[in-house]
C-alpha positions as CSV (number, residue, x, y, z in Angstrom):
1,X,10.9,-28.0,20.0
2,X,8.6,-25.0,19.7
3,X,5.9,-25.1,17.1
4,X,4.4,-21.8,15.9
5,X,0.9,-21.5,14.4
6,X,0.0,-18.1,12.8
7,X,-3.4,-17.6,11.3
8,X,-4.5,-14.6,9.3
9,X,-8.3,-14.5,9.1
10,X,-9.5,-11.9,6.6
11,X,-12.1,-9.3,7.5
12,X,-13.2,-10.3,11.0
13,X,-14.1,-7.7,13.6
14,X,-14.4,-8.4,17.4
15,X,-18.2,-8.8,17.3
16,X,-18.0,-11.4,14.6
17,X,-15.4,-13.3,16.5
18,X,-17.4,-13.4,19.6
19,X,-20.6,-14.4,17.7
20,X,-19.1,-17.1,15.5
21,X,-16.0,-18.5,17.1
22,X,-16.7,-20.0,20.6
23,X,-13.4,-21.9,20.9
24,X,-11.3,-18.9,20.0
25,X,-13.3,-16.6,22.3
26,X,-12.7,-19.0,25.2
27,X,-9.0,-19.3,24.2
28,X,-8.8,-15.4,24.2
29,X,-10.3,-15.3,27.8
30,X,-7.8,-17.8,29.0
31,X,-4.7,-16.3,27.3
32,X,-4.5,-12.9,25.7
33,X,-6.7,-10.8,23.5
34,X,-6.3,-7.4,21.9
35,X,-8.3,-5.5,19.3
36,X,-6.4,-4.2,16.3
37,X,-6.4,-0.8,14.9
38,X,-5.8,-1.5,11.2
39,X,-5.1,1.0,8.4
40,X,-7.1,3.0,5.9
41,X,-7.4,1.1,2.7
42,X,-7.6,-2.6,1.7
43,X,-5.7,-5.8,2.0
44,X,-3.3,-4.9,-0.8
45,X,-1.7,-2.3,1.5
46,X,-2.4,-3.8,4.9
47,X,-0.9,-7.2,4.3
48,X,2.6,-5.8,3.5
49,X,2.4,-3.9,6.7
50,X,1.7,-7.1,8.7
51,X,4.7,-8.9,7.1
52,X,7.1,-5.9,7.3
53,X,6.1,-3.9,10.3
54,X,6.0,-0.7,8.2
55,X,3.2,1.7,7.5
56,X,1.9,2.2,4.0
57,X,3.7,5.4,3.4
58,X,6.9,3.5,4.2
59,X,6.5,0.4,2.1
60,X,4.6,2.2,-0.7
61,X,1.5,-0.1,-1.2
62,X,-2.0,1.3,-0.8
63,X,-4.6,0.5,-3.4
64,X,-4.7,-2.2,-6.2
65,X,-5.2,0.4,-8.9
66,X,-2.9,3.4,-9.2
67,X,-2.2,6.2,-11.7
68,X,0.4,5.1,-14.2
69,X,-0.7,5.7,-17.8
70,X,2.8,5.0,-19.2
71,X,2.7,1.3,-18.0
72,X,-1.0,0.6,-18.0
73,X,-1.9,-3.0,-19.1
74,X,-5.4,-1.7,-20.0
75,X,-4.7,0.5,-23.0
76,X,-6.4,-2.1,-25.2
77,X,-9.8,-1.0,-23.8
78,X,-9.7,2.0,-26.2
79,X,-10.7,-0.6,-28.8
80,X,-14.1,-1.0,-27.1
81,X,-15.0,2.5,-28.3
82,X,-16.2,0.8,-31.5
83,X,-19.3,-0.2,-29.4
84,X,-21.8,2.6,-29.2
85,X,-22.9,2.5,-25.5
86,X,-21.3,2.0,-22.1
87,X,-23.9,-0.8,-21.5
88,X,-22.7,-2.8,-24.5
89,X,-19.0,-2.2,-23.7
90,X,-19.6,-3.5,-20.2
91,X,-21.3,-6.6,-21.4
92,X,-18.6,-7.3,-24.0
93,X,-16.0,-7.0,-21.2
94,X,-18.1,-9.4,-19.0
95,X,-18.2,-12.0,-21.8
96,X,-14.4,-11.8,-22.3
97,X,-14.0,-12.5,-18.6
98,X,-16.6,-15.3,-18.4
99,X,-14.4,-18.3,-19.4
100,X,-12.0,-17.5,-16.6
101,X,-14.7,-17.5,-13.9
102,X,-17.3,-19.9,-15.2
103,X,-15.8,-22.7,-17.3
104,X,-14.3,-25.8,-15.5
105,X,-10.5,-25.3,-15.6
106,X,-11.0,-21.7,-16.9
107,X,-8.2,-20.3,-14.8
108,X,-5.8,-22.8,-16.4
109,X,-7.0,-22.5,-20.0
110,X,-7.4,-18.7,-20.2
111,X,-4.8,-17.0,-22.4
112,X,-2.3,-14.7,-20.6
113,X,-3.8,-11.6,-22.2
114,X,-7.2,-12.3,-20.8
115,X,-5.9,-13.4,-17.4
116,X,-3.5,-10.4,-17.0
117,X,-5.2,-7.6,-18.9
118,X,-8.9,-8.3,-18.9
119,X,-9.8,-10.3,-15.8
120,X,-8.3,-7.7,-13.3
121,X,-10.3,-4.8,-14.8
122,X,-13.1,-3.5,-12.5
123,X,-16.4,-4.4,-14.2
124,X,-17.8,-0.8,-14.2
125,X,-14.7,1.3,-15.0
126,X,-15.2,3.6,-18.0
127,X,-13.1,2.8,-21.0
128,X,-11.9,6.4,-21.2
129,X,-10.4,6.0,-17.7
130,X,-9.0,2.5,-17.7
131,X,-5.9,3.2,-19.7
132,X,-4.7,5.6,-17.0
133,X,-4.3,2.9,-14.4
134,X,-2.0,0.0,-13.6
135,X,-2.0,-2.8,-11.0
136,X,1.5,-4.2,-11.1
137,X,3.4,-2.7,-8.2
138,X,6.1,-5.2,-6.9
139,X,5.9,-6.6,-3.4
140,X,7.9,-4.6,-0.8
141,X,11.3,-5.8,0.3
142,X,12.3,-6.6,3.8
143,X,9.4,-8.9,4.8
144,X,9.2,-11.4,7.6
145,X,9.6,-14.3,5.1
146,X,12.9,-12.9,3.9
147,X,14.1,-12.9,7.5
148,X,12.9,-16.5,8.0
149,X,14.8,-17.6,4.9
150,X,18.0,-15.9,6.0
151,X,17.8,-17.5,9.4
152,X,17.0,-21.0,8.0
153,X,13.7,-21.1,9.8
154,X,11.3,-23.3,7.9
155,X,7.7,-22.4,7.3
156,X,4.6,-23.4,5.3
157,X,1.9,-21.2,3.9
158,X,-1.6,-22.6,3.3
159,X,-4.5,-20.5,1.9
160,X,-8.2,-21.0,1.0
161,X,-7.8,-18.1,-1.6
162,X,-6.7,-19.7,-4.8
163,X,-3.5,-18.2,-6.2
164,X,-2.7,-16.0,-3.1
165,X,-0.4,-16.6,-0.2
166,X,1.0,-20.1,-0.6
167,X,-0.5,-23.5,-1.3
168,X,-4.2,-23.5,-2.0
169,X,-6.2,-25.8,0.3
170,X,-9.8,-25.8,1.3
171,X,-10.4,-25.0,5.0
172,X,-11.2,-28.6,5.6
173,X,-7.9,-29.8,4.1
174,X,-5.6,-27.5,6.0
175,X,-3.2,-29.4,8.2
176,X,0.0,-29.2,10.3
177,X,3.3,-29.6,8.6
178,X,6.8,-30.4,9.8
179,X,7.9,-26.8,9.4
180,X,8.9,-24.6,12.3
181,X,6.0,-22.2,11.5
182,X,2.7,-22.9,9.8
183,X,1.0,-19.9,8.3
184,X,-2.7,-20.1,7.4
185,X,-4.7,-17.5,5.4
186,X,-8.5,-17.8,5.8
187,X,-9.9,-15.6,3.1
188,X,-13.5,-16.6,2.7
189,X,-14.6,-14.8,5.8
190,X,-13.9,-11.6,3.9
191,X,-15.5,-12.8,0.6
192,X,-18.7,-14.0,2.4
193,X,-18.8,-10.8,4.5
194,X,-18.9,-8.7,1.4
195,X,-21.6,-10.7,-0.4
196,X,-23.9,-11.5,2.5
197,X,-23.0,-9.1,5.3
198,X,-20.7,-9.5,8.3
199,X,-23.3,-11.1,10.6
200,X,-25.0,-13.3,8.0
201,X,-25.7,-17.0,8.4
202,X,-23.1,-17.7,5.7
203,X,-20.4,-15.8,7.5
204,X,-21.3,-17.3,10.9
205,X,-21.2,-20.8,9.4
206,X,-17.8,-20.2,7.9
207,X,-16.4,-18.8,11.2
208,X,-17.8,-21.9,13.1
209,X,-16.0,-24.2,10.6
210,X,-12.8,-22.1,11.0
211,X,-13.2,-22.3,14.8
212,X,-13.4,-26.1,14.6
213,X,-10.4,-26.3,12.3
214,X,-8.3,-24.1,14.6
215,X,-9.2,-26.2,17.5
216,X,-8.2,-29.3,15.6
217,X,-4.9,-27.8,14.6
218,X,-4.1,-26.8,18.1
219,X,-5.0,-30.2,19.6
220,X,-2.8,-32.0,17.0
221,X,0.0,-29.6,17.7
222,X,-0.2,-30.2,21.4
223,X,0.1,-34.0,20.9
224,X,3.2,-33.5,18.7
225,X,5.1,-30.6,20.4
226,X,6.0,-29.7,24.0
227,X,5.7,-25.9,23.3
228,X,3.4,-24.0,21.0
229,X,3.2,-20.4,20.0
230,X,-0.2,-19.5,18.7
231,X,-1.5,-16.4,17.0
232,X,-4.8,-15.6,15.3
233,X,-5.2,-12.1,13.8
234,X,-7.3,-10.3,11.3
235,X,-6.1,-7.7,8.8
236,X,-9.2,-5.5,9.4
237,X,-12.8,-5.7,10.4
238,X,-16.0,-5.7,8.3
239,X,-18.9,-3.2,8.4
240,X,-22.5,-3.5,7.3
241,X,-23.4,-1.3,4.3
242,X,-26.3,0.9,5.5
243,X,-26.0,4.1,3.4
244,X,-25.0,5.0,-0.1
245,X,-23.6,8.2,-1.7
246,X,-23.6,9.0,-5.4
247,X,-20.5,11.1,-5.9
248,X,-20.7,11.0,-9.7
249,X,-24.2,12.5,-9.6
250,X,-23.1,15.2,-7.1
251,X,-20.2,16.2,-9.4
252,X,-22.5,16.3,-12.4
253,X,-23.5,19.9,-11.5
254,X,-19.9,21.1,-12.2
255,X,-20.3,20.0,-15.9
256,X,-16.8,18.5,-15.6
257,X,-16.3,15.2,-17.4
258,X,-14.4,12.2,-16.1
259,X,-11.7,11.3,-18.6
260,X,-11.4,14.9,-19.9
261,X,-11.4,17.4,-17.0
262,X,-10.2,14.9,-14.4
263,X,-9.5,11.2,-14.0
264,X,-11.4,9.5,-11.2
265,X,-11.2,6.2,-9.5
266,X,-14.2,5.2,-7.5
267,X,-13.3,2.6,-4.9
268,X,-16.2,1.5,-2.7
269,X,-15.1,3.6,0.2
270,X,-12.8,6.2,-1.4
271,X,-13.1,8.5,-4.4
272,X,-9.7,9.5,-5.8
273,X,-9.1,12.2,-8.4
274,X,-6.5,13.5,-10.7
275,X,-7.6,16.9,-11.9
276,X,-6.4,18.2,-15.3
277,X,-6.4,21.8,-14.3
278,X,-6.4,24.0,-11.1
279,X,-9.9,25.0,-11.9
280,X,-11.1,21.4,-12.0
281,X,-9.3,20.7,-8.8
282,X,-11.0,23.6,-7.0
283,X,-14.4,22.7,-8.5
284,X,-14.2,19.1,-7.2
285,X,-13.1,20.2,-3.7
286,X,-15.7,23.0,-3.3
287,X,-18.5,20.7,-4.6
288,X,-17.7,17.7,-2.4
289,X,-16.2,19.3,0.7
290,X,-19.6,20.1,2.3
291,X,-21.3,16.9,1.3
292,X,-22.5,14.7,4.2
293,X,-21.2,11.2,4.2
294,X,-17.7,11.8,2.9
295,X,-14.5,13.6,4.2
296,X,-11.8,15.3,2.2
297,X,-8.4,13.9,3.2
298,X,-6.3,17.1,3.5
299,X,-2.6,17.0,4.2
300,X,-3.2,16.6,8.0
301,X,-5.4,13.6,7.5
302,X,-3.1,12.0,5.0
303,X,-0.3,12.2,7.5
304,X,-2.6,10.9,10.3
305,X,-3.6,7.8,8.2
306,X,0.0,7.3,7.1
307,X,-0.8,7.6,3.4
308,X,1.0,10.9,2.7
309,X,3.2,9.4,-0.1
310,X,6.1,11.2,-1.6
311,X,4.6,10.6,-5.1
312,X,1.4,12.7,-4.8
313,X,0.1,11.4,-8.2
314,X,0.3,7.6,-7.7
315,X,-2.8,7.0,-5.5
316,X,-4.7,10.2,-6.0
317,X,-4.1,14.0,-5.9
318,X,-7.4,14.4,-4.1
319,X,-8.9,11.7,-1.9
320,X,-12.3,11.6,-0.3
321,X,-13.2,9.0,2.3
322,X,-16.7,7.6,2.9
323,X,-18.1,7.6,6.4
324,X,-18.3,4.2,8.1
325,X,-21.1,2.0,6.8
326,X,-21.5,4.2,3.8
327,X,-20.7,2.9,0.3
328,X,-19.9,5.0,-2.7
329,X,-22.3,3.9,-5.4
330,X,-21.9,3.8,-8.4
331,X,-18.3,2.6,-8.0
332,X,-16.1,0.7,-10.4
333,X,-16.4,-2.7,-8.7
334,X,-20.0,-3.7,-8.0
335,X,-22.6,-2.7,-10.7
336,X,-25.6,-3.8,-8.5
337,X,-26.4,-1.4,-5.6
338,X,-27.5,-4.2,-3.2
339,X,-25.0,-6.7,-4.5
340,X,-22.6,-6.2,-1.6
341,X,-23.8,-6.1,2.0
342,X,-20.5,-5.7,3.8
343,X,-17.4,-3.5,3.3
344,X,-14.2,-2.3,4.9
345,X,-11.7,0.4,4.2
346,X,-13.4,3.0,6.4
347,X,-11.8,5.0,9.3
348,X,-9.7,2.4,11.2
349,X,-10.9,3.8,14.5
350,X,-14.5,2.8,13.9
351,X,-15.4,-0.2,16.1
352,X,-16.4,-2.6,13.3
353,X,-13.3,-1.6,11.3
354,X,-11.0,-3.1,14.0
355,X,-9.4,-6.5,13.8
356,X,-8.8,-9.1,16.4
357,X,-5.6,-10.6,17.9
358,X,-5.7,-13.8,20.0
359,X,-2.5,-15.4,21.2
360,X,-0.8,-17.3,24.0
361,X,2.1,-14.8,23.9
362,X,2.1,-12.1,26.5
363,X,0.3,-8.9,25.4
364,X,0.3,-5.9,27.7
365,X,-2.3,-3.8,25.9
366,X,-6.0,-4.2,25.2
367,X,-5.5,-2.7,21.7
368,X,-2.5,-2.7,19.4
369,X,-1.7,-1.2,16.0
370,X,-1.5,-3.6,13.1
371,X,2.2,-3.0,12.5
372,X,2.8,-4.4,16.0
373,X,1.9,-7.8,14.8
374,X,5.3,-8.0,13.1
375,X,7.2,-8.0,16.4
376,X,4.9,-10.6,17.9
377,X,5.4,-13.0,14.9
378,X,9.2,-12.3,15.1
379,X,9.2,-13.1,18.8
380,X,7.3,-16.3,18.2
381,X,9.8,-17.3,15.5
382,X,12.8,-16.6,17.7
383,X,14.0,-13.7,15.6
């Protein structure tokens, strides 16, 4: 009986793999290796592409926060206007979130309102802007897991990200199961890469532990099964943060106000705008179009990156992308400028933005597109 092991390791680029995973690097040399050209954006849009084989403009997922004022779970933030300054409002919000993150058992004890409507809020989003956004898009249909269920192929899902992608287990506690396919999601490589940088001691230590665990899983599988299909792949790479660009300061010369003349959402690598008027739209474009460090995504680039959605308002009527290794700051997520030393979501063609694919299946190319992972996983599963 064939055993299939599929491991998604988050936010690992080729340089990281070679530096921190000696067993996997040797396995890749003996079998097959390809770099992966991922997608523009973040895991919220990339993971559905892995499991469906569809681009983001086909399955509809792109960013966590999207424009939807009619269904926003954050309209309550208007109550924070009773506090006189943004600094006070921000700290009140932080105190509301604290039990969820800091107290033992906080995730279990936190009321649903706090868990669903307070905790997901980006820490630096202005209260005038928050009620315009939602974060509740349903998962796309037609995924690999639906196909496996229909065919009666058994699978397990283990993850070191609590509450995401199956049963939570620490890396050390992950194990083989009796299922036909064991899926593993290794998240902390991404988390540590953001905090400490992609080539930090903390990331290298985690990759070494992951490398040892993968070796252990494969050795155990070989003892129990006559044939094994193995795949390790990352959803995207991770880049060092070397430069910053203050888009809010640049736009201040226009005298336009966020929340009045336009709505803005500042991701760390993208600035997305919903102008209230044509005049505001042209002012934003003309002010930012010539700024070094960012690129305006016109219709040609939107099509190239496969994010030219039929609904032009959902993810941004105007989108500007930061150059590789350049972080937009201030943004809505990390209030401290030096707080994050690694990031992703840049141009997928940039070398450190690329992911890795290691397998004992036959791969005829040195580089694949991330949607091609779907056919390899299907093949390994016998679909």
